[in-house]
N, C-alpha and C positions, 0 to 999 in steps of 0.2 A: 224629128218631124215637127213642123211648125203647126201648133194648134190653131192659129189664126186661119190657116187654109183648110182645116178640116172641120173645126167647130163652127156650125152655123146656127145652132140654137141650143138652149139649155132647157131641160125639162125636169120639173119636180113632180113626182107622183105621190099620191096620197097613200100612206101606209104607216101604221103605228100612230103615235101621238103627234098632233100638229105642233108646229113651232110655238113656243111660249110668247115670243115677241111678234106683234102684228105688223103687217106691211104698211102701217101709216107712214106717210111721207114718200111712198113709192109712186108719186104722181108727177105730172108734167111740171118741170121747173123746180122740183123739190129735192135737189141734191146739193145743198150748200156745203162749202168746205168746212165750216165751223162745226156743224152737227149733221153729218151725212146719215141718211136713213140706212137701217140694217135690219136683218132678220137673223136671229141666232137660236139654234135648238141643240139639245143634247141632254145629258144627265144633270139633274138638279139635286142638290143636297142642302137641306136646311134653307130652302127658298133661294139658293145661290147657284148659279151655273157652275158646275164642277168640271164637266167635260163637254167640249164643243164638238158636235158631230156634223153640223152643217151651219155655215155662216155666209150670209150675202151682205156685202158692204157696197154702197153706191157712192160715187163721187164724180164731179164734173171733170171732163178732159178737154182742154182747149176752150175756145170761145165760140164754137160753131154748133152747139147743141149736142155734142158727143158726150156720152157718159161711160164710165168704166164700172164694171162690177168685179169685185174681188170675191171669188168663191173659194171657201175653205171647207174641206171635208176631212173627217177623221173617224177612225174606228173606235169602238168602245174599248175600255180597259177595265177588266173586272178585278176584284181583290186578289185573285190567285194569279193574275197575269203580271209579267214584268212591265213596268211603265215604258221601257224602251221598245216594247213590241207594238206600240201604237203605230198605225199606218196613217199618214197625213199627206194631203196634197193641197196646193193652192194654185189657182189659175186666175188670169184676168181676161175678161171678154169686153168688147166695146159694143155699144148699142146707142140708141137715141132716147130722148125723153118721151117721144110718142110711143115707142115700143115698150118703154118702162111703165108708162101709164097703163097700157093694155095688160102687161104682165101683172101689175098691181091688182087690177080687177079680177084676173084669173086666179091670183092667190087668194083673194077674198072668197071667190067661188069654191076654191079647193078647201079652205078652212071651214066654210059653211056646209060642205058636203054636196054642193051643187055641181061640182066638177071632180074629175079624178086626176087631173094633172094641170099644171101651169107651165107655159112655154115663154121663154124670152128669146126672141130672134135677134141674132147678132147683126150689126150694121156698122160698117166702117165708112165714115164720111171722108171724102177726099179733099 
C-alpha cells in the first residue's frame, strides 16, 4: 500500500517526557540543506542521546516551497533485551512551509502544556 495515498496528517500526542530538542527552526523558509531543523527524543545516558524513539528531520524538496519530513520511530531496548529486538520504521511525508510553520506553533503549545497534540497536514504540490 502506498503511504502517500493514505497518510494525510501526522499527529504527535503529549505523553511522557517531551522531546529534549526544541522545534526551533520549524518556521517558514527555515529548512536549509546545510543545517536542517530536527526534533529528536528518546533515552539519554550521560547527557547523550543513547536510543532514538522519535526523530523528525525537515529538508527542502524542489524549488516550489515543498518540504519533506523524515520521521523515524523506534521502540526502546532495555538491558535484558536483545538489541536485535528493536522495532524501527522510517517514512517520508511531504508538506509545505506554511503547514510546517503552523506545526511548529502547535509543538510549542504541546511542550508548554497548552495543547495535547500537534498535527502536520500533508500537502503535495503539483
